[in-house]
C-alpha positions as a Python dict, from the first residue, in 0.01 Angstrom:
ca = {
    (1, 'X'): (0, 0, 0),
    (2, 'X'): (211, -306, 24),
    (3, 'X'): (379, -565, -190),
    (4, 'X'): (371, -638, -555),
    (5, 'X'): (73, -822, -671),
    (6, 'X'): (36, -1118, -893),
    (7, 'X'): (-281, -1213, -1052),
    (8, 'X'): (-467, -1523, -1136),
    (9, 'X'): (-809, -1671, -1124),
    (10, 'X'): (-915, -1977, -934),
    (11, 'X'): (-1150, -2176, -1150),
    (12, 'X'): (-1341, -2252, -841),
    (13, 'X'): (-1376, -1919, -887),
    (14, 'X'): (-1170, -1671, -695),
    (15, 'X'): (-1076, -1345, -857),
    (16, 'X'): (-760, -1207, -734),
    (17, 'X'): (-536, -918, -662),
    (18, 'X'): (-204, -801, -544),
    (19, 'X'): (-52, -685, -220),
    (20, 'X'): (182, -494, -4),
    (21, 'X'): (430, -226, -95),
    (22, 'X'): (415, 6, -384),
    (23, 'X'): (266, -249, -621),
    (24, 'X'): (-83, -295, -484),
    (25, 'X'): (-396, -392, -667),
    (26, 'X'): (-726, -522, -550),
    (27, 'X'): (-1008, -724, -694),
    (28, 'X'): (-1324, -881, -560),
    (29, 'X'): (-1304, -1235, -432),
    (30, 'X'): (-1597, -1472, -460),
    (31, 'X'): (-1634, -1796, -266),
    (32, 'X'): (-1533, -2118, -442),
    (33, 'X'): (-1831, -2260, -627),
    (34, 'X'): (-1732, -2495, -905),
    (35, 'X'): (-1569, -2775, -708),
    (36, 'X'): (-1807, -3046, -582),
    (37, 'X'): (-1789, -3092, -206),
    (38, 'X'): (-1972, -3288, 60),
    (39, 'X'): (-2068, -2961, 227),
    (40, 'X'): (-2027, -2590, 190),
    (41, 'X'): (-1694, -2448, 304),
    (42, 'X'): (-1661, -2189, 573),
    (43, 'X'): (-1497, -1875, 435),
    (44, 'X'): (-1381, -1542, 568),
    (45, 'X'): (-1232, -1247, 388),
    (46, 'X'): (-1072, -924, 497),
    (47, 'X'): (-878, -634, 353),
    (48, 'X'): (-519, -699, 452),
    (49, 'X'): (-179, -653, 290),
    (50, 'X'): (-335, -393, 65),
    (51, 'X'): (-582, -634, -94),
    (52, 'X'): (-877, -862, -27),
    (53, 'X'): (-769, -1193, 121),
    (54, 'X'): (-992, -1496, 160),
    (55, 'X'): (-953, -1827, 340),
    (56, 'X'): (-1194, -2115, 270),
    (57, 'X'): (-1191, -2437, 472),
    (58, 'X'): (-1382, -2738, 343),
    (59, 'X'): (-1343, -3005, 610),
    (60, 'X'): (-1379, -2818, 938),
    (61, 'X'): (-1654, -2584, 1055),
    (62, 'X'): (-1440, -2380, 1291),
    (63, 'X'): (-1412, -2009, 1220),
    (64, 'X'): (-1161, -1972, 1504),
    (65, 'X'): (-900, -2137, 1282),
    (66, 'X'): (-952, -1877, 1012),
    (67, 'X'): (-941, -1601, 1273),
    (68, 'X'): (-599, -1725, 1386),
    (69, 'X'): (-478, -1718, 1027),
    (70, 'X'): (-608, -1366, 967),
    (71, 'X'): (-442, -1247, 1288),
    (72, 'X'): (-115, -1393, 1163),
    (73, 'X'): (-145, -1196, 839),
    (74, 'X'): (-204, -877, 1040),
    (75, 'X'): (106, -950, 1244),
    (76, 'X'): (318, -989, 929),
    (77, 'X'): (164, -678, 776),
    (78, 'X'): (249, -466, 1080),
    (79, 'X'): (614, -570, 1062),
    (80, 'X'): (658, -518, 689),
    (81, 'X'): (426, -236, 590),
    (82, 'X'): (568, 84, 446),
    (83, 'X'): (274, 286, 576),
    (84, 'X'): (314, 268, 953),
    (85, 'X'): (647, 379, 1094),
    (86, 'X'): (541, 284, 1446),
    (87, 'X'): (537, -89, 1368),
    (88, 'X'): (731, -136, 1043),
    (89, 'X'): (1071, -296, 1058),
    (90, 'X'): (1120, -224, 687),
    (91, 'X'): (1075, 149, 736),
    (92, 'X'): (1326, 134, 1022),
    (93, 'X'): (1573, -57, 804),
    (94, 'X'): (1541, 186, 514),
    (95, 'X'): (1570, 493, 736),
    (96, 'X'): (1889, 354, 892),
    (97, 'X'): (2050, 283, 553),
    (98, 'X'): (2420, 363, 554),
    (99, 'X'): (2434, 423, 928),
    (100, 'X'): (2360, 125, 1150),
    (101, 'X'): (2213, -220, 1193),
    (102, 'X'): (1850, -247, 1300),
    (103, 'X'): (1674, -517, 1495),
    (104, 'X'): (1422, -720, 1298),
    (105, 'X'): (1191, -1009, 1380),
    (106, 'X'): (1250, -1365, 1264),
    (107, 'X'): (964, -1311, 1016),
    (108, 'X'): (1129, -1014, 850),
    (109, 'X'): (1469, -1180, 850),
    (110, 'X'): (1323, -1490, 682),
    (111, 'X'): (1176, -1278, 403),
    (112, 'X'): (1495, -1075, 361),
    (113, 'X'): (1704, -1391, 337),
    (114, 'X'): (1475, -1548, 78),
    (115, 'X'): (1473, -1225, -119),
    (116, 'X'): (1853, -1220, -114),
    (117, 'X'): (1853, -1582, -229),
    (118, 'X'): (1646, -1504, -539),
    (119, 'X'): (1843, -1188, -602),
    (120, 'X'): (2158, -1401, -617),
    (121, 'X'): (1996, -1686, -809),
    (122, 'X'): (1864, -1452, -1079),
    (123, 'X'): (2193, -1260, -1091),
    (124, 'X'): (2023, -940, -987),
    (125, 'X'): (1726, -945, -1223),
    (126, 'X'): (1521, -987, -909),
    (127, 'X'): (1658, -749, -644),
    (128, 'X'): (1489, -664, -315),
    (129, 'X'): (1681, -335, -290),
    (130, 'X'): (1483, -201, -587),
    (131, 'X'): (1297, 39, -357),
    (132, 'X'): (1454, 366, -484),
    (133, 'X'): (1317, 324, -837),
    (134, 'X'): (982, 186, -721),
    (135, 'X'): (933, 504, -522),
    (136, 'X'): (1051, 717, -813),
    (137, 'X'): (797, 576, -1061),
    (138, 'X'): (507, 582, -808),
    (139, 'X'): (309, 337, -1022),
    (140, 'X'): (-27, 269, -863),
    (141, 'X'): (-64, 621, -729),
    (142, 'X'): (-186, 952, -866),
    (143, 'X'): (178, 1061, -887),
    (144, 'X'): (279, 795, -1141),
    (145, 'X'): (497, 945, -1415),
    (146, 'X'): (803, 867, -1624),
    (147, 'X'): (1102, 983, -1418),
    (148, 'X'): (1372, 1218, -1539),
    (149, 'X'): (1627, 986, -1708),
    (150, 'X'): (1921, 1140, -1523),
    (151, 'X'): (1751, 1102, -1185),
    (152, 'X'): (1654, 745, -1268),
    (153, 'X'): (2011, 664, -1367),
    (154, 'X'): (2132, 781, -1027),
    (155, 'X'): (1865, 581, -842),
    (156, 'X'): (1960, 263, -1030),
    (157, 'X'): (2309, 293, -883),
    (158, 'X'): (2158, 245, -537),
    (159, 'X'): (2025, -100, -623),
    (160, 'X'): (2253, -381, -508),
    (161, 'X'): (2131, -671, -296),
    (162, 'X'): (2493, -749, -208),
    (163, 'X'): (2492, -437, 9),
    (164, 'X'): (2214, -575, 227),
    (165, 'X'): (2342, -780, 522),
    (166, 'X'): (2153, -987, 775),
    (167, 'X'): (2269, -1148, 1097),
    (168, 'X'): (2053, -1441, 1199),
    (169, 'X'): (2221, -1488, 1536),
    (170, 'X'): (2150, -1133, 1644),
    (171, 'X'): (1837, -1078, 1430),
    (172, 'X'): (1970, -763, 1266),
    (173, 'X'): (1983, -621, 913),
    (174, 'X'): (2177, -337, 755),
    (175, 'X'): (2193, -151, 423),
    (176, 'X'): (2544, -31, 344),
    (177, 'X'): (2473, 295, 164),
    (178, 'X'): (2249, 594, 242),
    (179, 'X'): (1929, 620, 34),
    (180, 'X'): (1918, 245, -33),
    (181, 'X'): (1572, 93, 19),
    (182, 'X'): (1445, -260, 55),
    (183, 'X'): (1118, -336, -123),
    (184, 'X'): (957, -668, -32),
    (185, 'X'): (679, -630, -286),
    (186, 'X'): (791, -925, -492),
    (187, 'X'): (813, -1183, -215),
    (188, 'X'): (653, -1106, 122),
    (189, 'X'): (295, -1190, 33),
    (190, 'X'): (403, -1545, -42),
    (191, 'X'): (551, -1568, 306),
    (192, 'X'): (218, -1470, 456),
    (193, 'X'): (35, -1732, 246),
    (194, 'X'): (275, -2003, 361),
    (195, 'X'): (229, -1901, 724),
    (196, 'X'): (-149, -1924, 686),
    (197, 'X'): (-113, -2274, 541),
    (198, 'X'): (95, -2381, 842),
    (199, 'X'): (-168, -2255, 1086),
    (200, 'X'): (-445, -2440, 904),
    (201, 'X'): (-247, -2764, 893),
    (202, 'X'): (-154, -2738, 1260),
    (203, 'X'): (-525, -2719, 1335),
    (204, 'X'): (-606, -3034, 1139),
    (205, 'X'): (-728, -2879, 814),
    (206, 'X'): (-677, -3108, 515),
    (207, 'X'): (-884, -2937, 243),
    (208, 'X'): (-862, -2561, 198),
    (209, 'X'): (-804, -2274, -44),
    (210, 'X'): (-597, -1973, 62),
    (211, 'X'): (-626, -1667, -160),
    (212, 'X'): (-402, -1375, -74),
    (213, 'X'): (-472, -1132, -349),
    (214, 'X'): (-332, -1339, -631),
    (215, 'X'): (-126, -1596, -444),
    (216, 'X'): (-349, -1903, -441),
    (217, 'X'): (-236, -2188, -219),
    (218, 'X'): (-419, -2518, -179),
    (219, 'X'): (-415, -2760, 111),
    (220, 'X'): (-479, -3113, -10),
    (221, 'X'): (-730, -3166, -287),
    (222, 'X'): (-1104, -3113, -291),
    (223, 'X'): (-1334, -3317, -68),
    (224, 'X'): (-1321, -3604, -315),
    (225, 'X'): (-941, -3579, -286),
    (226, 'X'): (-915, -3483, -653),
    (227, 'X'): (-692, -3194, -763),
    (228, 'X'): (-825, -2842, -747),
    (229, 'X'): (-880, -2675, -1084),
    (230, 'X'): (-703, -2340, -1104),
    (231, 'X'): (-777, -2103, -1389),
    (232, 'X'): (-484, -1906, -1531),
    (233, 'X'): (-573, -1544, -1605),
    (234, 'X'): (-595, -1419, -1962),
    (235, 'X'): (-356, -1122, -1951),
    (236, 'X'): (-537, -942, -2235),
    (237, 'X'): (-890, -943, -2091),
    (238, 'X'): (-1057, -830, -1769),
    (239, 'X'): (-981, -1009, -1447),
    (240, 'X'): (-1194, -1321, -1431),
    (241, 'X'): (-1128, -1442, -1786),
    (242, 'X'): (-893, -1737, -1799),
    (243, 'X'): (-703, -1903, -2079),
    (244, 'X'): (-630, -2242, -1930),
    (245, 'X'): (-661, -2473, -1631),
    (246, 'X'): (-395, -2615, -1403),
    (247, 'X'): (-481, -2914, -1183),
    (248, 'X'): (-302, -2894, -849),
    (249, 'X'): (-297, -3055, -508),
    (250, 'X'): (-98, -2921, -213),
    (251, 'X'): (55, -2658, -440),
    (252, 'X'): (50, -2285, -494),
    (253, 'X'): (-7, -2085, -812),
    (254, 'X'): (145, -1737, -831),
    (255, 'X'): (125, -1512, -1136),
    (256, 'X'): (314, -1197, -1235),
    (257, 'X'): (191, -994, -1530),
    (258, 'X'): (266, -668, -1706),
    (259, 'X'): (-102, -589, -1753),
    (260, 'X'): (-231, -528, -1401),
    (261, 'X'): (-69, -211, -1271),
    (262, 'X'): (32, 49, -1523),
    (263, 'X'): (-17, 404, -1641),
    (264, 'X'): (-2, 566, -1982),
    (265, 'X'): (199, 871, -2079),
    (266, 'X'): (238, 1019, -2428),
    (267, 'X'): (59, 719, -2575),
    (268, 'X'): (288, 458, -2415),
    (269, 'X'): (200, 215, -2139),
    (270, 'X'): (437, 167, -1843),
    (271, 'X'): (379, -133, -1614),
    (272, 'X'): (494, -192, -1257),
    (273, 'X'): (750, -471, -1299),
    (274, 'X'): (1074, -275, -1305),
    (275, 'X'): (1408, -404, -1428),
    (276, 'X'): (1677, -327, -1166),
    (277, 'X'): (1943, -303, -1438),
    (278, 'X'): (1776, -28, -1640),
    (279, 'X'): (1526, 126, -1400),
    (280, 'X'): (1252, 91, -1663),
    (281, 'X'): (964, -160, -1686),
    (282, 'X'): (1061, -504, -1816),
    (283, 'X'): (1055, -509, -2194),
    (284, 'X'): (1046, -855, -2349),
    (285, 'X'): (802, -1097, -2512),
    (286, 'X'): (643, -1222, -2186),
    (287, 'X'): (307, -1075, -2083),
    (288, 'X'): (264, -1297, -1778),
    (289, 'X'): (410, -1598, -1606),
    (290, 'X'): (246, -1834, -1357),
    (291, 'X'): (458, -2040, -1119),
    (292, 'X'): (336, -2368, -971),
    (293, 'X'): (533, -2494, -673),
    (294, 'X'): (512, -2603, -309),
    (295, 'X'): (576, -2273, -129),
    (296, 'X'): (405, -1949, -218),
    (297, 'X'): (714, -1743, -131),
    (298, 'X'): (909, -1942, -391),
    (299, 'X'): (629, -1872, -637),
    (300, 'X'): (676, -1502, -566),
    (301, 'X'): (1051, -1505, -616),
    (302, 'X'): (1039, -1713, -932),
    (303, 'X'): (751, -1534, -1104),
    (304, 'X'): (917, -1194, -1086),
    (305, 'X'): (1259, -1334, -1175),
    (306, 'X'): (1150, -1512, -1491),
    (307, 'X'): (931, -1231, -1616),
    (308, 'X'): (1238, -1011, -1604),
    (309, 'X'): (1456, -1282, -1759),
    (310, 'X'): (1227, -1331, -2059),
    (311, 'X'): (1106, -1650, -2225),
    (312, 'X'): (1426, -1831, -2321),
    (313, 'X'): (1630, -1748, -2011),
    (314, 'X'): (1322, -1783, -1791),
    (315, 'X'): (1251, -2136, -1913),
    (316, 'X'): (1611, -2238, -1841),
    (317, 'X'): (1590, -2072, -1501),
    (318, 'X'): (1284, -2279, -1402),
    (319, 'X'): (1400, -2606, -1557),
    (320, 'X'): (1720, -2572, -1356),
    (321, 'X'): (1530, -2589, -1026),
    (322, 'X'): (1352, -2876, -856),
    (323, 'X'): (977, -2885, -794),
    (324, 'X'): (916, -2557, -979),
    (325, 'X'): (701, -2532, -1293),
    (326, 'X'): (597, -2235, -1503),
    (327, 'X'): (341, -2122, -1760),
    (328, 'X'): (459, -1839, -1987),
    (329, 'X'): (215, -1627, -2187),
    (330, 'X'): (366, -1416, -2465),
    (331, 'X'): (221, -1105, -2627),
    (332, 'X'): (143, -1301, -2943),
    (333, 'X'): (-88, -1527, -2734),
    (334, 'X'): (136, -1831, -2730),
    (335, 'X'): (162, -2046, -2418),
    (336, 'X'): (484, -2218, -2317),
    (337, 'X'): (501, -2461, -2026),
    (338, 'X'): (784, -2635, -1847),
    (339, 'X'): (825, -3011, -1877),
    (340, 'X'): (650, -3106, -1552),
    (341, 'X'): (314, -2958, -1657),
    (342, 'X'): (247, -3169, -1965),
    (343, 'X'): (-17, -3380, -1788),
    (344, 'X'): (-165, -3119, -1554),
    (345, 'X'): (-223, -2806, -1762),
    (346, 'X'): (-453, -2747, -2057),
    (347, 'X'): (-537, -2442, -2267),
    (348, 'X'): (-914, -2380, -2278),
    (349, 'X'): (-927, -2051, -2470),
    (350, 'X'): (-900, -2102, -2850),
    (351, 'X'): (-737, -1759, -2887),
    (352, 'X'): (-422, -1904, -2729),
    (353, 'X'): (-186, -2168, -2872),
    (354, 'X'): (-1, -2417, -2655),
    (355, 'X'): (348, -2454, -2799),
    (356, 'X'): (534, -2782, -2801),
}
């Protein structure tokens, strides 16, 4: 299993999933169907990064381009998986915690650096050294259970992104203390989506949809050069039901929600988005948040950060950045959007209220 998943539905209609590390979920993906085009797209899907991924190209009939993109995802997966010690640089980094630096690829270093950036920007609400508590909860496995509070308290003390160091000149990384663990579940899938987009663009693709288990990234608009219509998942109903539509072009939509991966114990539900400060699942008014931005990796970092920050702090967090927008869904079925989405997002489900 790989990274943390984020969910949303493409109105065109792709149903989505999650990825990588200990926060994996999967869902079926169907080819885009609702957008008018001059011809049918070519599409390929595969099970990678712990989920179903799908790439659909609308303006070129060349499967070799998609094959290149899928090979690139496999390459990233091999470097960052936590399931294969023979290839994983993350396993090597975690096993060397407190002892020595380890060599990493430019790919892994890029993801670590961006994870450290969002850890700093969010003042530790997002923290890529959250691995010890992710492993302790085991959410998404048959071993999921509420940890012993005293053990959890000790594991929380291991979380500190400031004790992760990278050296770009020498391509090395190091964790200061033994038992520390990096977990890229909240950010690495976005990196893979961005890399796929680059491959498609380098091969002349101008109209495409990239769906990496919940990270949806668009190249251009549809074949009429109009924006793609992206459906935002209803967090209170089965995957495939959406509450609103975002119109985007050359953008990505990434959603984090508390409703996708969870278990119940003693009548209480525990979801997979863990707060590094407490060790427990995030507990605030936000059920899900969708980020709309240029880079899918930035969508990853922001979606997790603001869900942990909550509505008020999360809105300020997004409004303080450039070219980042957000859609917040609260448990009382109210929808809050940042200022840049006024003309491009609409609520379509009457059960939800768009707040001014």
